[in-house]
C-alpha positions in Angstrom: 0.0 -0.4 -0.1 1.1 3.4 -1.2 0.1 7.1 0.2 -0.5 9.5 -3.1 -0.8 13.1 -2.1 -3.0 15.3 -3.7 -3.8 19.1 -3.6 -7.3 20.7 -3.9 -7.5 24.2 -5.8 -9.7 26.3 -6.5 -9.4 28.5 -9.9 -10.7 31.3 -11.3 -11.2 32.4 -7.8 -11.9 35.6 -6.2 -11.7 34.1 -2.7 -10.8 31.0 -0.9 -14.3 29.4 -1.5 -15.2 30.4 -5.3 -14.1 29.3 -8.4 -13.6 26.0 -9.7 -12.1 23.1 -8.1 -10.0 20.8 -9.0 -8.1 18.0 -7.3 -3.9 17.2 -8.3 -2.0 14.4 -7.4 1.3 15.2 -7.1 3.0 12.2 -8.4 0.9 10.0 -10.9 3.6 7.4 -11.1 2.6 4.1 -10.1 -0.9 4.7 -10.9 -2.4 2.8 -14.0 -5.3 4.5 -16.3 -8.1 2.6 -14.5 -6.7 4.1 -10.9 -6.7 7.4 -12.3 -10.5 7.4 -13.6 -11.5 5.9 -10.6 -9.7 8.2 -8.4 -11.5 10.9 -10.7 -14.7 9.4 -9.7 -14.0 9.0 -6.2 -13.6 12.8 -6.2 -16.5 13.6 -8.4 -15.4 17.0 -9.5 -15.3 18.2 -13.1 -11.6 17.5 -13.4 -9.1 15.9 -11.6 -5.3 16.1 -12.3 -2.2 13.7 -12.7 1.3 14.7 -12.4 3.8 12.7 -14.5 7.6 13.3 -15.0 8.5 14.7 -18.6 11.4 15.0 -21.4 9.6 17.9 -22.9 8.7 20.5 -20.7 8.0 20.9 -16.6 5.6 17.8 -16.3 3.3 15.8 -17.7 -0.5 16.0 -17.3 -3.2 13.8 -17.7 -6.9 15.0 -17.0 -9.6 13.0 -16.1 -13.2 13.9 -15.5 -15.2 11.4 -13.4 -16.4 9.5 -17.0 -13.3 9.7 -19.1 -10.0 11.2 -19.7 -9.6 14.9 -21.3 -6.7 15.8 -24.2 -6.8 19.2 -22.3 -8.8 21.8 -20.5 -8.6 25.1 -19.0 -9.0 25.0 -15.3 -7.3 22.0 -15.3 -4.1 23.7 -16.8 -3.9 26.4 -14.8 -4.6 24.7 -11.5 -1.8 22.0 -12.3 0.8 24.5 -13.1 0.2 26.5 -9.9 0.7 22.9 -7.8 3.7 22.3 -10.3 5.5 25.5 -9.8 4.7 25.0 -5.8 6.9 21.3 -5.7 9.4 23.1 -7.8 10.9 20.6 -10.2 14.8 21.5 -11.3 14.9 24.2 -14.1 11.4 25.9 -13.2 11.9 29.9 -12.7 9.0 30.5 -10.7 6.9 32.2 -13.6 6.5 29.7 -16.2 5.9 26.2 -16.6 4.8 24.0 -20.0 3.2 21.4 -19.6 2.6 18.1 -22.0 -0.6 16.9 -22.4 -2.5 15.1 -24.7 -3.3 18.2 -26.5 0.1 19.1 -27.2 2.7 21.3 -25.3 0.7 24.4 -23.5 2.7 27.2 -22.0 1.7 28.5 -18.8 2.7 32.4 -17.1 2.2 33.8 -13.6 1.8 37.1 -12.0 2.0 35.9 -8.2 -1.2 33.3 -8.3 -2.6 34.8 -11.6 -2.0 32.2 -14.1 -2.1 32.8 -18.0 -2.0 29.9 -20.9 -2.0 30.6 -24.3 -4.6 28.1 -26.3 -3.9 26.8 -29.3 -5.0 28.0 -32.8 -8.7 27.5 -33.4 -10.4 25.0 -35.9 -14.2 25.6 -36.5 -16.9 24.3 -37.8 -20.8 25.9 -38.2 -23.4 24.6 -36.4 -25.4 21.7 -38.1 -28.8 22.7 -35.9 -30.8 26.0 -37.1 -30.9 28.7 -34.5 -34.5 28.1 -33.8 -33.6 24.6 -33.1 -30.6 25.5 -30.9 -32.5 28.4 -29.1 -35.7 25.4 -28.2 -32.6 23.0 -26.7 -31.6 26.1 -24.6 -35.1 27.6 -23.3 -35.2 30.9 -24.7 -36.7 32.4 -27.4 -35.3 32.4 -31.0 -34.7 36.1 -30.9 -32.0 35.4 -28.5 -30.0 34.6 -31.0 -28.3 37.3 -33.1 -25.1 35.7 -34.2 -23.6 32.9 -35.8 -23.4 29.7 -33.4 -20.2 27.7 -34.4 -17.8 24.3 -33.1 -14.6 25.7 -32.0 -11.8 23.6 -30.8 -8.6 25.6 -29.5 -7.8 22.1 -27.5 -11.4 21.0 -26.7 -14.2 21.4 -29.3 -17.4 22.8 -28.0 -20.7 24.5 -29.3 -20.4 28.3 -28.4 -23.6 29.9 -28.9 -23.3 33.7 -28.7 -26.7 35.1 -27.2 -28.1 39.0 -27.5 -28.2 39.7 -23.9 -26.5 39.1 -20.7 -30.4 38.3 -19.2 -30.8 35.6 -22.3 -27.8 33.7 -20.7 -29.1 34.0 -16.9 -32.6 32.5 -18.7 -31.1 29.5 -20.1 -32.8 26.4 -19.0 -31.7 23.9 -21.6 -33.6 20.3 -22.5 -31.2 17.4 -21.4 -32.4 15.3 -24.3 -32.1 17.9 -27.2 -29.0 19.2 -25.8 -27.7 15.5 -26.6 -29.0 15.5 -29.6 -27.9 19.1 -31.2 -25.1 19.5 -29.0 -23.0 16.5 -29.2 -19.4 15.8 -30.1 -18.0 12.2 -30.7 -14.9 12.0 -28.1 -11.7 10.6 -28.8 -11.5 7.3 -27.2 -15.1 6.5 -28.5 -18.3 8.0 -27.6 -20.1 11.3 -27.1 -20.3 14.4 -25.1 -23.2 17.2 -25.7 -22.3 20.5 -24.3 -23.2 24.2 -24.8 -21.2 27.3 -24.0 -23.2 30.4 -24.3 -22.2 33.9 -24.1 -23.3 37.4 -24.1 -21.5 40.7 -23.6 -22.7 42.7 -20.4 -21.0 45.8 -21.3 -17.9 46.7 -23.7 -15.3 44.5 -22.3 -17.7 42.1 -20.0 -19.4 38.8 -20.7 -21.5 36.7 -19.0 -21.3 33.3 -19.5 -22.6 29.7 -18.9 -21.5 26.2 -19.8 -23.9 23.2 -19.7 -23.1 19.4 -20.4 -25.3 16.4 -19.9 -24.3 13.6 -17.7 -26.4 10.4 -16.7 -29.4 12.0 -18.6 -29.1 15.2 -16.4 -27.8 18.6 -17.2 -25.1 19.6 -15.3 -23.6 23.4 -15.5 -19.7 24.0 -14.9 -19.0 27.0 -12.5 -16.0 27.9 -14.8 -14.5 26.6 -17.9 -10.8 27.8 -19.6 -11.4 25.8 -22.3 -14.9 27.3 -23.2 -13.3 30.8 -22.7 -10.4 29.7 -25.2 -12.9 28.8 -27.5 -14.9 31.9 -27.3 -11.5 33.7 -28.1 -11.6 31.5 -31.7 -15.0 32.5 -32.0 -13.6 36.3 -32.0 -11.0 34.5 -34.9 -13.1 33.1 -36.6 -15.8 36.0 -36.8 -13.0 38.7 -37.7 -13.9 40.8 -34.5 -11.3 43.5 -34.0 -8.5 43.3 -32.4 -6.7 43.4 -29.9 -9.6 42.7 -27.2 -9.5 41.8 -23.6 -12.3 40.6 -22.0 -13.5 39.9 -18.4 -16.1 37.0 -18.0 -18.4 36.3 -15.2 -19.4 32.4 -14.6 -20.7 30.1 -12.2 -23.0 32.8 -10.3 -25.7 30.3 -11.1 -24.2 27.8 -9.3 -22.8 29.5 -6.4 -19.3 29.1 -7.5 -18.5 32.9 -8.6 -15.7 32.7 -11.5 -13.5 35.6 -13.0 -11.5 34.5 -16.4 -9.6 37.2 -18.4 -9.6 36.5 -22.2 -7.1 38.8 -24.4 -6.9 38.0 -27.8 -3.8 39.6 -29.5 -3.0 41.7 -32.8 -1.2 38.3 -33.8 -4.9 36.1 -33.4 -3.2 34.3 -30.1 -5.6 33.3 -27.7 -4.7 33.8 -24.0 -6.9 32.9 -21.0 -5.9 33.9 -17.5 -7.4 33.0 -13.7 -6.2 33.2 -10.4 -5.5 29.8 -8.6 -6.0 29.6 -4.7 -5.0 26.5 -3.0 -7.4 25.2 -0.4 -6.2 22.0 1.1 -3.7 18.7 0.6 -4.3 15.4 1.7 -3.1 12.1 0.3 -4.9 8.7 -0.3 -3.5 5.0 0.7 -3.6 2.5 -2.1 
């Protein structure tokens, strides 16, 4: 039997009990895939990560939801980078780390406890469902969809749906069956995942956003979604928005976990997502 140390951090947090929680195992060596998956289910957070040695970066990271492994996700990237810095591997300068993930090498930099990742260049495709169908899926009036919804992939493909107003975002009440039908994407290892990221401007440089996904036939709402924030940057690039652009995104209020995310798209069309990370506690599991 061996002890496996972990830390709990909150990402995109402005206070210790806000943000999106993440469990980070400090050393994933000796844990096979099935055990990692079982530990992610045990914690039952949106993601759990495992730090491993890397010959290409500061660390190799594997990301598991309670049911499957992800090639990339935003808040696990920022939260794990915070722990990698705290563990102090050789050659780490304290202000930047490079994480090797299944989606590739992700560079993450810090100013204090505010972490920023640079996302991959976006790949986009049109949403197959008409706007009226997507409006019904979200439980809002068709007039709420005034701009182009599309699938965007800067590391994790998601359906990005712009809405006409912040109130429309707050009023969303998705239908699980319709989300499974019209918001599904194939997973790399087989199967499908259903999701929708809805957002609207709430001022010149402010955005209100919500991220919904289906789980066991029900709708679940994620409090702070860095990959979707990056995909919003991809949507701005794909729609030829005026650049550079910096936005502050509020997410998670509807589920009592306020998150504050920063999004910057520079003149070179590079996409950056940022957020504060707060360590909440540490522990170990004996297996």
